[in-house]
C-alpha positions as CSV (number, residue, x, y, z in Angstrom):
1,M,-0.1,0.0,0.1
2,G,1.3,3.5,-0.7
3,T,3.5,2.6,-3.6
4,G,3.4,4.6,-6.8
5,I,2.4,3.7,-10.4
6,P,5.4,1.9,-12.1
7,G,7.7,4.3,-13.8
8,L,6.5,7.3,-11.8
9,K,8.9,9.0,-9.5
10,A,7.9,10.8,-6.5
11,S,7.9,14.7,-6.7
12,N,9.8,16.6,-4.0
13,G,7.8,19.3,-2.3
14,V,8.7,22.1,0.1
15,A,11.0,21.3,3.1
16,G,11.5,17.6,2.4
17,G,8.0,16.4,1.6
18,T,7.2,14.2,-1.3
19,G,4.0,13.7,-3.4
20,L,3.2,10.6,-5.4
21,V,0.2,9.4,-7.4
22,G,-0.5,6.1,-5.8
23,E,-3.3,4.8,-7.9
24,L,-5.6,5.8,-10.8
25,D,-9.2,4.6,-11.4
26,G,-9.0,2.3,-14.5
27,N,-6.4,2.2,-17.3
28,F,-4.7,5.6,-18.1
29,P,-1.5,5.3,-20.2
30,F,-0.6,9.0,-20.2
31,M,2.3,9.0,-17.6
32,W,3.5,12.4,-18.9
33,Y,0.2,13.8,-17.7
34,V,0.3,12.0,-14.4
35,Q,3.8,13.4,-13.7
36,Q,2.6,16.9,-14.7
37,V,-0.3,16.7,-12.2
38,Q,1.8,15.2,-9.5
39,S,4.4,18.0,-9.9
40,R,1.9,20.7,-9.8
41,I,0.1,19.4,-6.6
42,T,3.4,18.6,-4.8
43,G,4.5,22.1,-5.6
44,N,1.4,23.6,-4.0
45,W,1.9,21.7,-0.8
46,N,2.8,24.0,2.1
47,R,3.8,21.7,4.9
48,V,2.6,23.2,8.1
49,T,4.0,20.6,10.7
50,S,7.3,19.2,11.5
51,S,5.9,15.7,12.4
52,Q,6.3,12.8,10.2
53,G,3.5,11.1,8.4
54,R,1.6,10.2,5.1
55,V,-1.8,11.1,4.2
56,Q,-3.8,9.9,1.1
57,I,-6.1,12.2,-0.8
58,Y,-8.7,11.1,-3.4
59,F,-10.0,13.4,-6.0
60,R,-11.4,13.3,-9.6
61,I,-10.1,15.3,-12.5
62,R,-12.7,16.3,-15.0
63,R,-12.1,16.6,-18.8
64,D,-11.5,20.3,-18.4
65,G,-9.0,19.9,-15.7
66,G,-11.2,20.9,-12.9
67,I,-11.0,19.0,-9.6
68,D,-14.0,17.4,-8.0
69,G,-14.6,15.6,-4.7
70,A,-11.2,16.1,-3.0
71,R,-11.2,14.3,0.3
72,I,-9.0,12.8,2.9
73,E,-9.1,9.0,2.1
74,I,-6.3,7.7,4.6
75,P,-5.6,10.2,7.4
76,S,-2.1,10.6,8.7
77,G,-3.2,11.0,12.2
78,N,-2.1,14.7,12.2
79,P,-5.0,16.8,11.4
80,N,-2.8,19.7,10.3
81,M,-0.8,17.6,7.9
82,D,-4.1,16.2,6.5
83,Q,-5.5,19.7,5.8
84,S,-2.3,20.9,4.2
85,A,-2.4,18.0,1.8
86,L,-6.1,18.6,1.0
87,M,-5.3,22.4,0.4
88,A,-2.5,21.5,-1.9
89,V,-5.0,19.7,-4.2
90,R,-7.6,22.4,-4.0
91,R,-4.9,25.1,-4.8
92,S,-4.0,23.1,-7.9
93,D,-7.5,23.5,-9.5
94,P,-7.7,23.7,-12.2
95,L,-5.1,21.1,-13.5
96,P,-4.3,20.8,-17.3
97,R,-7.1,19.3,-19.4
98,L,-7.2,15.5,-19.6
99,P,-5.4,14.2,-22.8
100,D,-7.5,13.9,-25.9
101,G,-6.8,10.3,-26.2
102,F,-8.4,9.6,-22.9
103,E,-12.1,8.3,-23.4
104,G,-13.4,8.8,-19.8
105,S,-15.3,11.9,-18.5
106,S,-13.1,12.1,-15.5
107,L,-10.0,10.4,-13.8
108,G,-10.0,9.3,-10.2
109,V,-6.7,9.8,-8.5
110,R,-5.3,8.6,-5.1
111,F,-2.5,10.9,-4.1
112,W,0.0,10.2,-1.3
113,F,1.7,13.1,0.7
114,T,4.7,11.9,2.7
115,Y,6.7,13.9,5.2
116,L,9.7,12.1,6.8
117,G,10.8,15.0,9.0
118,N,13.9,17.3,8.9
């Protein structure tokens, strides 16, 4: 649990945190798009705590790049970290449009935020 999609490297965030797309709903072959989304969201993560932890956020990306239904799916046990991760997703709205070759109307994403401490 909590590993990324094969071939996808974690994106480094501010002050030592990392972000990683852990799972997508269905088959989505556009890794370049996933890496772009991951980098954008991780770049918007302002870590507000020095404690270690990981939190998983679930959200859907609409065709136009808008984000729907962002929620904490697996909490870290630290409410401040959980909220900072959720805010990173919300601050990233809208994301780039879904690729033209993708058939679905939206893409579900499970995103891990990990902070291992200083």
